[in-house]
N, C-alpha and C positions, 0 to 999 in steps of 0.2 A: 528905783527911787534909793538906792544906795548910791550909786554912781552919782545924782542929782545935790549942785550945792547947795539948796535947802529942801527942806520940806514942799515949799510953798509953790518952787522951780520945777520939784517932781514932781508932785499933782496936776503941775498945768500942761508938762509935758503929755502926758498919758491923758487930760480931756482934751488935749486936742494933737492927738496921735497922727502924724502925717509919713510914716518909717515903718509902718507895717504893711498897713493891705496900698498898692499904686492907686495913684489919683483916686484916694480916699482919706476924708479927715474922718476920725471915729473918736470919742471919750470912751474908751478901753476901761475905764474905772466902773462909768454903766451898763458896757455890753460884754464886756467880761466878769462884774459884779468884782470887782477888787479892792472892796474894802479892805476883807481882812488882808493884805496883800500888804494898805495902807497902816495900818498897826501893826501888823506884825515889824513892819522897819521903823515905826516909830518906838516900839519896845526895846529892836536889838540895839538902835542907837542910846535913847533913854537909859538900857539897863550897862551901858559898857563892853555890851555882849563883842566886838569886831576884835577885843582885844584876846578875847577868850574862845570861840566858836565861829567856824564858815559859816556864813549866810543861810549856805541848805540843810545843814545840819541845825543850825537850830529854827528853820522854819519848821523841819519834821519834827522837831522835839515838839514846839509850839500844838503841831497837829495830831498825836499822840499822844500830849496830855491832854488835850479834848475829848478825845476818845475815851481817854480814862476818866473826866467827866462826865460822858455821855452814859458810863456804864453805872457809873457812882449814883447818878441820879434815874439809871429803872433800880439798880437796887434799892434804895429812897422810897425809890412810888411802892413796890411791891413790900417794900413792909410796910411802910403808911397803911396799906389795904388789908394785909394779914394782920399785922399788929405783931409778925414775927420774922427777926433777923436771915433765921434758916429760907425765906420766900426769895428777899436780897441774894440770898447766896447761890439757889438754884436759878434764881433768872442769870446770873453772871455765868453761871455754869451753863448755862444753854445757850444764851449767848454767843460764848468762845466757841462751841462746837459747832454752832451754826453761822458762821460768821460769813461764810461766803454766800447764803443767804442775806445778812445782816447789813451789807454796803452793796453798792450797786457795780462796781469796779473793785476786785476785792485786791488786787496788785498795784492800785493808784493811790495817791499821797494827796493832793491837791486839790480833789473834786471838792465842788460847792458846798456838797451837800455835807462834805467832813467836818467843815467849818461851821453850818447852819444847826444840828440836828442836835447836833448837844446841847445848845441854849433849848434848844425846843422840849426837849425831855428836861431840863430843868424849869421850864415852865410847865410844864405834863405834871411834875412832880408838886411845885409850887400851889396847882390850882387842885390836884387832890388833896395838898392838906388842906387848902381853902374850903373847898366844898363838904366837907368834914362835920358833921353835927354840932359834936362835942369839943370844937374846937375853943381856945379860951383867947379875949381879946389882941394881949401882945404877940401871941399865933397867929392870930388870923390878920394883923398886918404886915409880921416878918412876911408871912406868904401871900400878901395882895405885893408889896413891892416888890419880891424875888420873880413875881410873875410876871408885874410892870416890866422890871428891867430886861426879863429874860425873850420877853415877846417881840419888843422892841430891837434886838439885839437881833432876832432869829431872820426879823424882817430886814433888817440890813446888811446880812452875811448872805441872804441867797434868794433868786428873783422871782423863784417859783414860791415862796413861803408864805405868800399870801393865799393860794391855793389850798396848803395846807389845813391853816388858821380857818378860812372856810368850812370845812371838815368837820372842825372843832366847834365852830359857832353854832352848825347844823346840830351837832350834838350836844351842844348844852340847849338849845331852843327847842327839842323833842325833850331835856330832862325838864327843862321847865313848866311845858304844856301839860306834860303829867306830873305836875306841882308834888314832884319830889323834894322839889327844896324852893326856900325863900327865893320869889325874884328876883329881890335888894340884889342879893349877890351876886345872878347870873349876869342882873342886869351892869355888875359892876365892872364884871368883864368884858362885857359888850361896851363899854366908857375905854380901857385902854386899849382894847381893837383901833377904835376911830381916834384915839392919841397917837399911837403907832403909824398908822395910816399918814397920817396928815405931817407927821414928824419924819416918816420916810420921804413923802413928798416931798418936800422941803430942800435933804439932804441928799437924795440921790438927782439931785441936778431935775427936781420938777417930772420925777419921773409919774407920765402921765396913765400908765396901765395899772398903778396904786386908785386911782381914781374912779378907773371906768371897772376897777375889779370888783367879782360878784359878795368877795367878803364886805365889803363898804355897802352895798348895795344891802344886802342883807341886816347888816348892822342895824343902820339907818329907820330900815322897814321894821324891824323891832321894837325900834325905840319910840316910833313913832304910833304903830299897834298900842303899844304899855302906854303911851300918852291918852289912846282913846276909852281905851282901858279903866281908865284911873276918872277921867270924867262922865262915869258911868255907875253911875251907884248900885252900892255890891248889894244883892238878894233880890235885884228885881227882876222881871222877864229880859228886858234887853242885857240887861248883867249876863245873864245865864245864854242867851240867845250871842252875845260878842263871844264868850268862852266857847262857843261850835265853833263860830264862821272864825275865828283867832288863826287858825294854819292855814285855810286859805285866802283868809286878808294877808297875811303877811305873803305868803307865799307869790298874789298878784303885784305886794307893792313892791318886792325886790326886784321882780321882771321888771315893770315898769317905770323905775329906779333908774335900773343896768341900761335901760333902753334910751331915756333920755339924757342920762352923762353921758355915755357912748356919741349920741345926737351933737352934742355941744362940747366935749372935752375931745378936741385933734389927739388920734391915735394913732398906732401901727403898731404897736408891742404884740409878741404874743396871737395872732391874725392867723397865723398859720396853725396854730394849735388848734383852733375852731375849725377848719377845713378840715383836718387831718382827724378830729373825731368824726366829723359827719361820714367819710369815705370808710372810718374804722368800724361804726356802727352799721354800715350802709345803706345810710340817708344819703348818699351822694354818688355819683363814678366820676372817677377822672383819669384824662391819660399825664396828669403833666409828671415829671419826673420825681421834681421834691419829694411829693405827698407820696408814689408809690415805691419810692426810697426809703424812705421812712414806716410806711408799712411792713418792709420786708425786712428790718432790724429784727432782729432776734430778741431782744428786747425788747418789744415794745408788741410783741404775740401775745397770745395765751400761755399762761404757764404749761411748762415740761410733766410728765413726771413724775421724774427727775428730781425739781421741785420737792412734791408733796415725799417721794421715797426719802428721801434726805431727813425731813423730818418728824417722819414714821419712824428711822433707824435710831433716832435720839432720843425717842418717845416724848417728843415735843409735843405732837401733832395730836394723838389719841388725850393726853390731856389737855388739850388745849379746846376739843372739840367740848370734853364731860366738863369743864369750867361753863364753859361759855353756854352750853346747854342749859345747866343748874342756875345761872344766873338769867338766864333771859326766863325762862318760863317761873323764876320767883318772880324777874319784873315785872311778867305780865298779872301773877298775882295778887301784888300790891298794886297794880294800879287801877283794878277789875273790884279789888278792897276799894279801895280809898273813891273810887268812882260812883261805888254805892253809897257809900257813905255822907258825900257829897251831895247824895240825891235827900238824902234824909237830912239834910242840917235844911237843904231848901224848902224841903216840905215843910219842918219847923218850926223857918224862920228862925233861928239861933244859929249860934256859932258853936254848940257844943251839946254833948250827948251824955247822957248820962253824966255830966260832971267831967267828962274825954274831951277833951282839943281834939282836934282834924291832926297834930300833928303831935308822931307820936315819940316814944323813946324805945327805942329797940334792942330788946337783950340778947343773950347768946342762947337760951332755952327758947326765945319767941322762934328762930328756924328762918326769919327774914331778911334773906341777904339781900334781893331785892328790895328792902324800903332804901340801903343805905346811896345815897345819892353823887358819892362818889364812884360807885362800884356800877352805879348805871349810866354814868358818863362814860367811864370807859369800855364797856358792854356795848353800845351805840357807837362807840368810838371806832372800835374794833371791829365793827362788823361793817362799819363806811370805808375804812382803809382795806380791810379783805376782800370788800368788793370789788375795788381798783385793782389790787394783787391777785383778783382772778380774770381781769379782763385785759391788764397789761403785767405782766412777770416783772420788765423792768422797773416795777413802785415795789418790789418785795420788800427792799430793803426797809418797805417806810411802815411793814404790817410788821414783819417777822419779825423784831425787837417785841412790838407787844405783844405777839403770841407767847415769848419767853417771859416775860411781863407777868399778862392775868395768867398761864399757866400753874407761874411759881408761886402766884398767890393764891389762887383755887383749893391746890394741893397742898398748902399749908395754912390755911384758915380754917377754923372750931366749926366758925361760922355755917362755911360753905358743907358741911358734914353734916350739921347739925340740920340743916335745910332737908338735904337729901333723908335723912334717915327719920325726920319726922316724912316725908311724903311715903316711904315707905315702912309706916307705924312699926316702928322697930321697937320690942318690949321685953325683951330676952336681958339685955345692957344696957342700962341708963343711955342714954342718945349722946350727950353733954361727957361725959366721961373719954364714953368708945370716940366721940371725933377730936377730945383732945390728945387721944394714944396716936388717932391715925395719922391727925395733922404733925406729930415731930416723927412717925415711923412710915411714912408715905413716903414725905421725903428725902427723910436718912437711905433710904433703901436705893431711891432713884438715884441718889448720886454717890452711892457704891459702884450702884452697876453704870455710873456713867465716868467714873475713873478708872473702874478696872476696865473698860472698852477705849475708851476714845484719852485717858492721857500718855498711854505708849503712842499714840499716833500723833499726838501734838509733840512730845517730846521730841521725835524723830526726823518733825517737819521743822523743827527749830532747830536743830543739827544739820539742816540740809541749808547749805550755802548756795543758792542760784547767784548766777552771775547772766547780765545782757549780752546776747551771741545774738547780731544780725550785721555780719561782714560788710553785708553791699550795703545797706543803708550807713553802716558807719565809715566805708570808701567813698560814697557819695559825698558826705557831707566835708568829708576832708578833699575832694577835688574842688569843690565848691570854695571852699575856707583859701585854698593855693591855686584857682586860675578863675576865676570869677571878678568882672569888675568888682568893687566896692557896692555901686552905683546899679547894680544890677539887678531886674523883678526877675523870678520865676514863676512858672505858671506849671499847675498840674493835679493833681485832685486834693482835694481841702485840708485831708489828713497828713496827706505828705508836705503839706503848705505848712501847715503847724509844725511840722517838725522842724522844717527848713527854718525857718524863722526863729524858731526856739536854740536850738541848736547852733547855727552861724550867724543870725542876726540879719540875715537878707531880708530885702524888700520879696513881698509876694504880691499874687493876684486875687487869694481867695483865703479865708479861712474857715476853721470847722467850726462857725456860730449859727447857730439856728433860728437866733431872736431877731434877724433881720432881715427885710424882704430884698435890699439892695443884692446883702451876701449870697442868702437862695438863690437871687437872681446869676451871680456872678459863677457860683457857682456849678448850674447850672450849664450855664453857659461853655466853660472852662473843660467840665466831662465830654463836650463834645469830640475830643480828640479820641472819645474811642466809641462813637458812631458812625455813620457809613456817611459823612460829607466829603466833602472836595474839599483840594489841597487849600483852595482859595479862599472859599466860606473860613478854616479852619486860622488861616493867615489873619482872615480881617476880624476875627473875635480875638486873638493874643494881641494883635498891634491895638486893637479898641481899646485894651489894658496896660497898654505900654509894655508888654514882656517880650524880655529879651532872650531869655533861655523856656524851651518848652523838654518838659523831664514825661517820658512816657514809664507806666510801672506794667514789665509785665505780668504780674501778678493780675490785675484789672484788664489785661488786653486779652488773657486767655484764661480767664476764669471760668470754673468746673463749679454751678454751684447746684447747692443743697439743693433747694428750692426752685422748683421750676417758674421763670419769668424775673427772678430775683437778680439775674447779674447787671452792676450796671450798664452791658450794651443791652441787654435784653429793654433794661427802661426804657434809653435812648430811644432804641428802635421803637417799641410803643410810643413817646413822645412825638417824634420823627413822622411818625405814620409807617415807618418801613414793618410794623408786624399788625397784622388783624386780627384782635385776639375775637372777635366774633367768627371769625372762619375759624378755629383752631390751630391759631397762630401761625399763619400761613404767612410765607415772606411775599410783598407786593416787593414790586420792580424799581431797584436803586442802580443807578451807571458809576454808582461808585463804591470800591469794595468798602473796608470797614479803614479808617484813617489810619491808627496806631498800627495795622499790617502792614499798611502799604508802603508809610512811611518808611519802615525800616529794608525796605528795597533797593532803597536808593535810587529812582528813577525818574522820570522827566513826568509830572508839575512838581512832582516832591520836594526835588533836590534842587527846585525853583528857587523856593520859600528857605528850606530848612536844611542846615548841616548838622549832620552828626558830630560831636564836639568831644561825648564821653560816653560807655556804656561797662557795665559789666551784666550777672545774671539776672539781675533782678528790673534793674536803671537803661534806659538810656536816655541822653542827653542830648539835646536838638539847638541848635543857637539858629533863633531867629532872623534874617536875611534883609537889611535892612535897606539892601539895593537889591531888585529881584534879577539872580540869573538868569536868563531861560535858554537852557541845553537841550538837547537832544537825547 
């Protein structure tokens, strides 16, 4: 973008990019979600930073600044829920200490979620304030505007944002179903979703994935169900029946609308995700290389014991479980209480009982933290996110910040302690007085213990100046820049191709992108260099993508995997029928050796098709012969 003569020209070259993947023109902005980079380039030039700071440091500064906004939003949310800044401080402390689990890849900066999640945290903070019962008109308007802006920005920054908003919409639907907040506020949030989806669809090059997303189907179903309820007179038998079947109605409408949308809207995006989930949960079996490779990824496995041990060592998990149990039980208590009152209202055919309306003002002395709509929303949302994290460890970075926030809110909230003491029927000390003392004493003790145990470790880590050290890869990139023709096309594993494109700018045959069916098929075909296929087969595959050079990685060819059957060559053997899983991984006959081994020996027919031009301890580079020479 900075090298382009104009912003429009830069965007055009990215959206019609034919210099990255051979024989393929890609919309890099859409497929790689490069909207943050477009904004960063505008800011860099508009602020005149090109005379002050290098682009890479400007970019890093923006990402780090967004992480500051992320933590600030968590701080504010916890403060709003508890009413004390101590909760915010404790949230930040736990977030920093558990930073390994609050990000997907700790040492990587330009992750898409690093750009997106700060806006989602701001949206949650605004939603928390918006759901509060005692909010004034000006505060409500501010929260609504902030929520609208952050929701749309979040959706633009990350291609998977609508799935996360789908979980949030489910939480709000359950909140509305339990009658724990006025429906009007919840339905205003639904309107924000619809506006953001359609605006995102238009600005994201008519992204069909947004139209067929479960979020749109759910929100439309909720609005239709609301319209049906409004047309029924309150207090009647039909209204009562509608209230009972509302959940079933919404679920049925959501599924029906989603099926209809997928029938009429052409879409390819994220179809592999559904196939992956089917195999993940045992609903289907497959020998497909890509699906099995994804299933073998460590980040897509269930959480390890180390994950829970880390959260426990920082005292986060025990307090989170305590707070969640108290809030959940209080929520159920309030729900059953309100259902009981609603039945009484229907029997008396009146909107009031003994002069009291159904909507009550809950005070600290009542000890009913489960009656606050913003708290119940967070409880439902954290349970949904936690359920995902328990299935796929790679999603822990969505749940762990929530754990920090909810645990800090709970230990600093007098209302939560009063709720607990009411259940215990504490009489020796006034519950409110003891709750106020504990809401300050407990977080102070936790903070001091965290300071004593983790502060020295943090300072030690800050003083460690780590340096990237991979001489073999550096030598390979240097050789490509100096020896390879500018028009050369390289073939190899998708991860290595991404590095080559980034470091040298040379064209490649594939990229580590998993949202495009054609690229997924390319990746699988190029990986065949590690399978038991003939030299002729591999040559035909590589030349079909106009590749000039092949790079074989010794780490993949001689891989010793920790998980049985999860090495790349194992997965290829399964996909190609060279291993029969049902017979105890018994090898079937293959008249060809493994290509990556055979090509290193330099004998016919391999030397007829490939000529080794460079090698080191990790990489072997072969030139793909344009004229086949038959040597004996």
